[in-house]
N, C-alpha and C positions, 0 to 999 in steps of 0.2 A: 764317497758313498755312490752307488750306482743310481742312475736316473729313476729306475723303477722303485728302488728302495726309498729314495727321497719322496717319490710320489705317494707311496704307501704311508710314510710317516706324516706327510702333509694331510692326507685324508684322515688319519687318526687324530691329528691335532684339531681338525675342523669338525669331525662327526663322531669322534669317539673310537673305540676299538673296532677293528675290522672283523667280519665273520671269518671263521677259520678257513672255510673253503676259498674265499677270495684271497686271504693271506697266503694260502698254499699255492694258488695260481701265480701270485706275484713272485713268491720265493722261487717257484719252479722256473718262471721265465727268467729271473735273474741268473739262476744257476746254468740254464741252458743257452743263454745269450753268448754267442761266440765273441771272443776278444782277440785282436781288434776286428772291427767290422771291415770286411774286405770290399773295397770299392774299385779295385783294379779291373779295367775293362777286359784284360786277358782272362781273368778268372770267370767273368760272365760268359765270355765266348767259349770257354772250356766246357760249359754245361751242355750235355748232349741234347739234341733235338728229340722231341717226343712224337713228331709227325710232320706231315707236309700240308700246305694249304690245299693242294689238289685233292688229297685223300680225305681231308676234313670236309671239304666242300661237297665231294661226291656223296658222303654219308648224310651230311647236314641238309643239303638242298633237297634230297629225296624225302627226308622227314618233314621239312617245311611245306613242300609242294603237296604232300598228302593231307595237310591240315587246311591249306588255303582254299577257299571256294574257287573252283576252276572258272566259272563264268565271270566272276569279279576280276580275276587276273587277266582273262582274255580281253575284257572291255578296257582295262587299263593299258594293255599292250597296244591296242589300236590307237590310243592317244599319242603314242610316240614320246620321245624325249630321253629314252634310256640308251640310245645308240648315237654314234657320231654320223652325221649325214654329210653329203657333199657341200651343203651350205655351211655347215660347221667348219669343215676343212678349209673352205675359202674365206671364212670370216676372220677378223682379227682375234688372236688368241688372248684371252684375259683370264688369268688364274689368280684369284684373290682369296687368301686364307685357305688355300688348297681346294677351293670351290671354283668351278668354271662359271663365270657370271653370264647372265643374259640368256639362260636356256630354259625358262619356265614354259611348260606345256600343259599344266593342269593335271599332270600325272601324279597319282598317289605316291608319296615318298617311299612307303614300304614296298609297293609294287615295283617301283623303279629299282630299288635295291635288289629285289628278288630277280628281276629280269636281267639286271647287269651281272648278277652272280651266275645266272644260267648261261648268258652269253660268254662269260669267262670259261665256264666248264665246257662249252661247245667250241671254244677257241675261235670265235668269230673275229674276222679282221676289222669289222666296223664297231667293235665294242668300245664303250667310253672308258678309255684307260685311266682317265683322270678321276672321275667319280668312283669307279670300281676299285680304286686303290684302297678305299675305306670300306665301301659297302660289301665287297666280296668277303673280307675277313669277318665282318660282323655277322653276315648271313651264315657263313660256315660255322662260326662258333656257336651261334644260337641254335642251329639245327643239331649240332653235336650234343648240346646240353638239354635238348627236349626230353629225353628219357629221364634225366635227373630231375627236371622241373616238374614232372608229374607228381612227385612227392612233396612239392612246396605248396602249402596252402595259399590260395589266391592266384596261382600262376595261370590256371586255365582261362580265367576271365581276362587276365592281362594279355595272353596270347591272342584271344579273339579281338582285343582292342587294336591289334596291329593293323588290321584291315578295316577298322571302323571309320566312322564319319569324322572323328576328331583328327584330321590330318596332321596339324602341327605337333601333336603329342606322339605320333606313331613311332618316330625314331627314338624319342626319349624312352618310350615304353620298351623298345627293343633293347636299349642299353640297360634298363632296370632288370630285364629278364636275364641278360648275360651276367650281370653282377650276382643276381640271386642264384643262378645256376652254378656259377663258379664257387660260391660259398657252400652250396649243397654238395658239390663235387668234392670239396675240401673236407666234408664231414660235419659242417656246422648245421645246427637246427635253425632254419630260417623260414620266415613267412612274410607275405606281403601285408602291409598295414592297410585295412579297408579305407577306401577313399571317402571323404566327407566334404561338406561345404567349407570346412576350415582347412588350413594348410597343415598337412601331416607328413612325416617322413615316409619313405618308400618301403623300407624293410625293417623287420625286427629280428634280431639274432638272439636266440636264447642260450644262456650259458649254464653250465652244470652248477654254478654257485647260486643260480636264481636271479642273477643280475642280467637284465636285457640291454642289448646295445642296438641303437637305432641307426639306420644307414639312409642317407639322403644322396641319391644318384644325380649327378649333373653331367649331362652330355653337352658338348659344345654345340651351340645353336648355329643356325645358318648366318648369312651375312646380315650385319646390322644396317640401319638406315644410313649411318655415316659412311660405312664401307661401300654401300651401293652408290651413294652420291659421289664418293671419291672415284670409284671405278668409272662412273659415267663421265666425270670431268676428264679423266685421263684418256678415255676412249675418244672423246670429242677432240682433244688435243692431237692425238695420233691420227685421227681421220684427216685433220687439216695438214699435218706433216706428210702423210702418205700421198695426198693429192698434189702437194707442191714438189715432192721428191721426184715425181715422174718428169718434171720439166728439165730440159738440159741446162747445164751451167747454172743451177739454182743454188742459192745460198740461203740457208734458213737460220734465223736467230730466235732464241726463246728468252723470255723474261719471266721470272718467278716473283709473284707478289703474295704477301700474306699479312695478316694482322697479328699483333702480339701485345701482351700486357706490359712488357718491359721495353723501355726505349733503347735504341741502338746508338752507340757512341762511336764515331769514326776513329780509327787508329792510324 
């Protein structure tokens, strides 16, 4: 029996008979599910592209810049941090979890992403190629989805939160908007769940059967405290090694020590 068919039978065993609409959805999904499921990479690569990042960014960036307060973005640009400087190029390079560590300037994260996307569009040679690998794609996609998001209840408030005072949530909100816009673009009836003091999901998707699906969006956070401590320790080690490596005929030895819960037995 197919997985969806078994799921439907299990629900009926627990809750009783299914509504006809929901049963039709399950049966239709079973009939339309291709067999076998193709996982060959060559099949994925054969899918034609629907656009380029440059063209998406050109449209999306213009839409976003038209919504963002110009004075706010100009003030954030003055703080710096969205471009590589001569000091960055001369400093040790440390990339941890695809994030360049040690570059905090107090710049708003959404402003930094916008400015990095603008630098990419302008083809600046000093653009931060490491951070923009993620931020440019996010900004391009969000800007492209703005027209669709106008029809999603609660989206206007979420868009305004992008440049709000709650900086830690800004990029999470961006991801929520991208997910909501993609669902709406796909034809789903979606809305943002109003925020309360209690923990709530981010999105509600309405189905023709009357059954709602809730979506919780989780964007990967920045560096954890453990990752920051690890990066600091590695940087200190390499600072010592770099200083001694300049000496002629220098031999450097390193020793790694660590604590573990299991004892080690020599062999």
